[in-house]
C-alpha positions in Angstrom: -34.2 11.0 -38.7 -35.4 13.7 -36.3 -38.8 12.0 -36.1 -37.2 8.6 -35.3 -35.0 10.2 -32.7 -38.0 11.8 -31.0 -39.9 8.5 -31.1 -36.9 6.7 -29.4 -36.8 9.4 -26.7 -40.5 8.9 -26.1 -40.1 5.1 -25.9 -37.2 5.4 -23.5 -39.1 7.8 -21.3 -42.1 5.4 -21.2 -39.7 2.6 -20.2 -38.2 4.8 -17.5 -41.7 5.5 -16.1 -42.6 1.8 -16.2 -39.3 0.9 -14.3 -40.1 3.5 -11.6 -43.5 1.9 -10.8 -42.7 -1.9 -11.0 -42.4 -3.9 -7.7 -40.0 -6.5 -9.0 -37.2 -5.1 -11.1 -35.8 -8.5 -12.0 -38.8 -9.3 -14.2 -38.1 -6.1 -16.3 -34.3 -6.1 -16.6 -33.8 -6.2 -20.3 -31.0 -4.4 -22.2 -32.9 -1.1 -22.4 -33.4 -1.2 -18.6 -29.7 -1.8 -18.1 -28.9 1.2 -20.3 -31.4 3.4 -18.3 -29.8 2.4 -15.0 -26.3 3.0 -16.4 -27.5 6.6 -17.2 -28.9 6.9 -13.7 -25.5 6.0 -12.3 -23.8 8.5 -14.5 -22.1 5.8 -16.7 -23.9 6.9 -19.8 -25.5 10.1 -21.1 -29.1 10.3 -22.3 -27.7 10.6 -25.9 -25.7 7.4 -25.4 -28.9 5.6 -24.2 -30.9 7.0 -27.1 -28.3 6.0 -29.7 -27.9 2.4 -28.3 -31.7 1.8 -28.3 -32.0 3.3 -31.8 -29.2 1.1 -33.1 -30.9 -2.0 -31.6 -34.2 -1.1 -33.2 -32.6 -0.6 -36.6 -30.0 -3.4 -36.6 -31.7 -6.2 -34.7 -34.2 -7.4 -37.4 -31.5 -7.7 -40.0 -29.0 -9.5 -37.9 -31.6 -11.7 -36.4 -33.0 -12.8 -39.8 -29.5 -13.6 -41.1 -28.6 -15.6 -37.9 -31.9 -17.5 -38.1 -31.3 -18.3 -41.8 -27.9 -19.7 -41.2 -29.1 -21.6 -38.1 -31.8 -23.3 -40.2 -29.4 -24.1 -43.0 -27.0 -25.8 -40.4 -29.9 -27.7 -38.8 -31.0 -28.9 -42.3 -27.4 -30.0 -43.0 -27.1 -32.0 -39.8 -30.1 -34.3 -39.3 -28.8 -35.9 -36.1 -28.6 -32.4 -34.5 -32.2 -31.8 -35.7 -33.3 -35.1 -34.1 -31.6 -34.2 -30.8 -33.3 -30.8 -30.8 -36.7 -32.3 -31.5 -36.2 -34.8 -28.6 -35.2 -32.0 -26.3 -38.3 -30.0 -27.3 -40.5 -33.0 -26.7 -38.9 -33.6 -23.3 -39.4 -30.0 -22.2 -42.8 -29.5 -23.7 -44.3 -32.9 -23.2 -47.8 -33.0 -24.7 -48.2 -29.2 -24.7 -48.7 -27.6 -28.1 -45.8 -25.5 -29.3 -46.5 -21.8 -29.6 -44.4 -19.0 -31.1 
């Protein structure tokens, strides 16, 4: 737990350094950046930021996998929705190959 907390602090500090050197902030405004700026404004403590980032790192893979599983089940159960999605993908992507 102590090692994980230290690793989070290191990652947040690296993110903070990166934010201080970028020219266009809007390209780097993810949730972690928002938390760092909230700390800079005094809305959050460093401990709040560390805890939020830690919880995102721990919880996100689990909730994402469950969400994707149910999304795929629902798509499989509704073939007309799947067809609409495929048409939209083809419209947006054209002849480009899909990439992850």
